C-alpha positions as CSV (number, residue, x, y, z in Angstrom):
1,Q,-61.4,-19.6,80.4
2,K,-61.0,-19.2,84.2
3,I,-58.2,-16.8,83.7
4,T,-60.4,-14.7,81.3
5,L,-63.2,-14.6,83.8
6,A,-60.9,-13.7,86.5
7,F,-59.4,-10.9,84.4
8,A,-62.8,-9.6,83.4
9,F,-63.9,-9.5,87.1
10,L,-60.7,-7.7,88.0
11,I,-61.4,-5.0,85.4
12,L,-65.0,-4.7,86.7
13,L,-63.8,-4.3,90.2
14,V,-61.3,-1.6,89.2
15,L,-63.9,0.3,87.2
16,T,-66.3,0.1,90.2
17,F,-63.6,1.4,92.5
18,F,-62.9,4.3,90.2
19,I,-66.6,5.2,89.9
20,V,-67.0,5.2,93.7
21,L,-64.0,7.6,94.0
22,G,-65.9,10.0,91.7
23,L,-63.1,10.5,89.2
24,D,-63.5,13.2,86.5
25,F,-63.4,10.9,83.5
26,K,-63.9,13.9,81.0
27,F,-60.8,15.5,82.4
28,M,-58.9,12.2,82.0
29,A,-60.1,11.7,78.4
30,K,-59.1,15.3,77.5
31,W,-55.5,14.9,78.7
32,L,-55.1,11.2,77.6
33,P,-53.5,12.1,74.1
34,F,-51.1,14.5,75.9
35,V,-50.0,11.9,78.3
36,L,-49.7,9.1,75.7
37,A,-47.4,11.4,73.7
38,G,-44.8,10.7,76.2
39,S,-44.7,7.0,75.4
40,G,-42.2,7.6,72.7
41,Y,-39.6,8.7,75.3
42,T,-40.6,5.8,77.6
43,F,-40.0,3.2,74.9
44,L,-36.8,5.0,73.7
45,V,-35.3,5.0,77.1
46,A,-36.3,1.4,77.9
47,F,-35.1,0.0,74.6
48,L,-31.7,1.7,74.6
49,A,-31.2,0.9,78.2
50,I,-32.1,-2.8,77.9
51,S,-29.7,-3.0,74.8
52,L,-26.9,-1.5,76.9
53,A,-27.8,-3.9,79.8
54,C,-27.6,-6.9,77.5
55,I,-24.1,-6.0,76.4
56,L,-22.9,-5.3,79.9
57,A,-24.5,-8.5,81.1
58,V,-22.6,-10.7,78.6
59,V,-19.3,-8.9,79.3
60,G,-20.0,-9.1,83.1
61,A,-20.9,-12.8,83.0
62,L,-17.8,-13.6,81.0
63,G,-15.8,-11.7,83.5
64,R,-17.4,-13.5,86.5
65,L,-16.6,-16.9,84.8
66,S,-13.0,-15.8,83.8
67,K,-10.1,-17.4,85.5
68,N,-8.2,-14.1,85.2
69,P,-8.3,-12.6,88.8
70,V,-8.3,-9.0,87.5
71,L,-11.2,-9.5,85.2
72,N,-13.1,-11.6,87.7
73,S,-12.5,-8.9,90.4
74,I,-13.7,-6.1,88.2
75,A,-16.9,-8.0,87.2
76,T,-17.6,-9.1,90.8
77,S,-17.1,-5.5,92.1
78,Y,-19.4,-4.1,89.4
79,V,-22.2,-6.5,90.2
80,S,-21.8,-6.1,94.0
81,L,-21.7,-2.3,93.9
82,I,-24.6,-1.7,91.5
83,R,-26.8,-4.3,93.1
84,G,-26.1,-2.9,96.5
85,T,-27.2,0.6,95.9
86,P,-30.6,2.1,95.1
87,L,-31.4,2.8,91.4
88,L,-32.7,6.3,92.3
89,V,-29.3,7.1,93.8
90,Q,-27.6,5.8,90.7
91,V,-29.8,8.0,88.5
92,Y,-28.8,11.1,90.4
93,M,-25.1,10.1,90.4
94,W,-25.2,10.0,86.5
95,Y,-27.1,13.3,86.2
96,L,-26.0,15.4,89.2
97,A,-22.8,14.0,90.6
98,L,-20.9,13.2,87.3
99,P,-20.6,16.9,86.3
100,Q,-18.9,17.5,89.7
101,V,-16.3,14.8,88.8
102,G,-15.7,16.5,85.5
103,K,-15.2,19.9,87.3
104,A,-12.7,18.3,89.7
105,L,-10.8,16.7,86.8
106,E,-10.8,20.1,85.0
107,E,-9.3,21.8,88.0
108,F,-6.7,19.0,88.1
109,G,-5.5,20.2,84.8
110,I,-7.7,18.5,82.0
111,P,-9.3,21.4,80.2
112,G,-12.8,21.0,78.7
113,I,-13.4,17.7,80.5
114,Q,-16.4,19.0,82.5
115,R,-18.5,19.4,79.3
116,L,-18.0,15.8,78.5
117,F,-19.1,14.7,82.0
118,T,-22.3,16.9,81.9
119,L,-24.9,14.6,80.4
120,P,-28.3,15.5,79.2
121,A,-31.3,14.0,81.0
122,V,-32.1,11.2,78.4
123,P,-28.5,9.9,78.0
124,A,-28.0,10.0,81.8
125,G,-31.2,8.1,82.4
126,I,-30.3,5.4,79.7
127,L,-26.8,4.9,81.2
128,A,-28.2,4.7,84.8
129,L,-30.9,2.2,83.9
130,G,-28.6,0.2,81.5
131,V,-25.7,-0.1,84.0
132,C,-28.1,-1.0,86.8
133,Y,-30.0,-3.7,84.9
134,G,-26.7,-5.0,83.4
135,A,-25.6,-5.9,86.9
136,Y,-28.7,-7.8,87.6
137,M,-28.7,-9.6,84.2
138,T,-25.0,-10.5,84.6
139,E,-26.1,-13.2,87.1
140,T,-28.9,-14.3,84.7
141,V,-26.4,-14.7,81.8
142,R,-23.8,-16.4,84.1
143,A,-26.4,-18.9,85.3
144,G,-27.5,-19.6,81.8
145,I,-23.9,-20.3,80.6
146,Q,-23.3,-22.5,83.7
147,S,-26.5,-24.5,83.1
148,I,-24.9,-26.1,80.0
149,T,-23.3,-29.4,80.9
150,I,-19.5,-29.9,81.0
151,G,-19.9,-32.6,78.3
152,Q,-20.6,-29.9,75.7
153,T,-17.3,-28.2,76.5
154,E,-15.4,-31.5,76.4
155,A,-17.0,-32.4,73.1
156,A,-16.0,-29.1,71.6
157,K,-12.4,-29.5,72.8
158,A,-12.3,-33.0,71.3
159,L,-13.2,-31.4,68.0
160,G,-10.3,-29.0,68.4
161,M,-12.3,-25.9,69.1
162,T,-10.6,-23.1,71.1
163,S,-12.4,-21.7,74.3
164,T,-13.6,-18.7,72.3
165,Q,-15.1,-20.9,69.5
166,T,-16.6,-23.2,72.1
167,M,-18.4,-20.3,73.8
168,K,-19.5,-18.7,70.5
169,R,-20.7,-21.9,68.7
170,I,-21.7,-24.3,71.4
171,I,-22.3,-22.9,74.8
172,F,-23.9,-19.4,74.3
173,P,-26.5,-20.5,71.6
174,Q,-27.7,-23.2,74.0
175,A,-27.6,-20.8,77.0
176,L,-29.9,-18.3,75.2
177,R,-32.9,-20.7,75.7
178,V,-32.3,-20.2,79.4
179,I,-31.4,-16.5,79.3
180,I,-34.1,-15.0,77.1
181,P,-37.3,-15.6,79.3
182,P,-35.8,-13.7,82.4
183,V,-34.4,-11.0,80.1
184,S,-37.9,-10.5,78.7
185,N,-39.1,-10.0,82.3
186,E,-36.3,-7.5,82.8
187,F,-37.6,-5.5,79.8
188,I,-41.0,-5.3,81.3
189,A,-39.5,-4.0,84.5
190,M,-37.4,-1.5,82.5
191,I,-40.6,0.0,81.1
192,K,-41.8,0.8,84.6
193,D,-38.4,1.9,85.9
194,S,-38.0,4.3,83.0
195,S,-40.4,6.5,84.9
196,L,-37.5,7.5,87.1
197,V,-36.2,9.7,84.3
198,S,-39.2,12.0,85.0
199,L,-37.1,13.2,88.0
200,M,-34.7,14.8,85.5
201,G,-37.4,16.6,83.6
202,V,-37.8,14.2,80.6
203,W,-41.3,14.6,79.2
204,E,-42.2,10.9,79.3
205,L,-45.5,9.3,80.5
206,S,-45.1,9.9,84.2
207,Y,-43.7,13.4,84.0
208,R,-46.6,14.5,81.8
209,A,-49.2,13.0,84.1
210,I,-47.7,14.5,87.2
211,K,-47.3,18.0,85.6
212,V,-51.0,18.1,84.5
213,G,-52.2,16.7,87.7
214,R,-50.4,19.3,89.8
215,R,-51.4,22.2,87.5
216,H,-55.1,21.4,87.7
217,F,-55.1,19.9,91.3
218,Q,-56.4,16.5,89.9
219,S,-53.4,14.3,90.6
220,L,-55.5,11.3,91.5
221,E,-57.0,11.1,88.0
222,M,-53.7,11.6,86.3
223,L,-51.8,9.1,88.4
224,I,-54.5,6.4,88.0
225,M,-54.5,7.0,84.2
226,V,-50.8,6.7,83.9
227,A,-50.8,3.6,86.1
228,L,-53.4,2.0,83.8
229,I,-51.3,2.9,80.7
230,Y,-48.2,1.2,82.2
231,W,-50.4,-1.8,83.1
232,A,-51.7,-2.1,79.6
233,M,-48.1,-1.8,78.2
234,C,-46.8,-4.5,80.5
235,I,-49.8,-6.8,79.6
236,L,-49.0,-6.4,75.9
237,L,-45.3,-7.0,76.4
């Protein structure tokens, strides 16, 4: 009950603040359907990116836990490099820098390779977000696996299970209870970070709001509206 009252008070405070600013609510209502139409791209990018991130996180975590020095080094380097560079730089690397790599390879003697390295905006955004979040989620998955006591592994070995069977049947199903809650939070964060694909001209929520705001010189109304949309989406999730 206290949380409900606090939330209602916050909504009232926000509405009062907006009224004091003198926002053009008719203008916001007029363009709301247009902005909301971009939610399809937002959810598409976020869903595909988090799916890719989950796959990379499992592979990366197994690599980090592997006793093979090559696999361990690759996984550790991936996590360190991605977590140590800004997401915005990574987005531009996939969209702007990758075609230059293809051009260099084509000049080196691989015909037609540049076309494969030139990605459309949506796939580039999905890869950038998925690879970035995969690095962060690798540590989440690794921590979840390591949270299972050694006794579980010893019991599986006593039953004659191989390492693969132990991970598949015993360790990973139990680790999911630890992994799922933080991964859910990552999906909420992914919804917000998907706005970065607007920098590549994808007509998602942020891009539509910014375009309308600039065209009519009412950026405040549009930015506040799209912020509230993201807020509502995150509350529901």
